N, C-alpha and C positions, 0 to 999 in steps of 0.2 A: 504494499500499499504505500502510495506517495506521500509525502509530507503534508501537502494541502489537504488531501483526502482524510488523513488521520486527524489533522487538526479540526477539520469540519465535523467529522464523527464525534470527537472528543468534546467539541463545544455543543453539539447536538444533545449528547448525553448530560452535560451540565444543565442545558435547559429543560430536559426531561426530568432530571432530578429536582430542579427547582419547581416544576410543575407538581411533582409528586409531593414535595414538601408543602406546597400550597394546599393541596388536596387534603393532606392529613390535617393541616390547621383548620380547614373548613369543617372537617368531620369532628374535630374537637369541639369547635364552637357550636355545632348542631347538638352534640352530645350534652354539652353544658347547658344549652337552652332547654333541651328536654328535661334534664335534671331539675332545673329551676321551675319549669311548668309542672313537674311532678309533685313539687313540694305542696302545692295546693290540691292536687289530684290524690296522691298517696297511694298510687298503684304499687303493690308489693313487687311485682316482677320487675318493674322498672327500677325500684329502689334496690333491688337485690343485683340486677345484672349491669346497670349503667355505669356504676363506679369501676367495675373490672374492665368493661369495654374501654372506658376513658383512660384507664391506666395503660391498657395494651396499645391503644392508638398513640398515646404520649411516648411510650417507649419506641414505638416504630419512628415516630417523628424524631426523636433523639438520634436514632440510627441513620436515619435518611440525612439528617442535618450533618452529622459526621461524615458520611460518605461524600456529600456534596461539598463540603469544605476541603476535604483531602483531594478529590477528583478535580475540583476547580483549580486548586493549587498545582496540581500535576499538569493540568491543561495549560495553565499560564506559564509554567516552567518550560514545557515542551515548545509552546509558541515562541517564547523568548530564545531558547537554545537553538532553535531552527529558523530564527528570523522569519517567521511566517508573515509578518506584515509586510516585509520586502518582497516575499514571494508572491503575495496576493496583489501587490502593485505590479510586479513583472508581468503576472498572468493578465491583469486588466489592461495593461499596455499592448500585450500581444494580440488581444482580440480586436 
């Protein structure tokens, strides 16, 4: 795989991880809203299961955030080491 293709794929993965992180945040917010709404309702099943669900999603979010941070750093390092900005300029000039 050539350098520009590898860089593009790495950047795509960074964006996908960011989307995944945002999705997990949205799920946490929805779970929290249901938990708050259930305070008045008092549904036993929701009281029992929502805290565990919230915990698992929070743990997933932490994992995703860690992977994203590491992979974004790797991507930046790869782009710098391989002078990807200059390669993109050369490619743009050649077209």
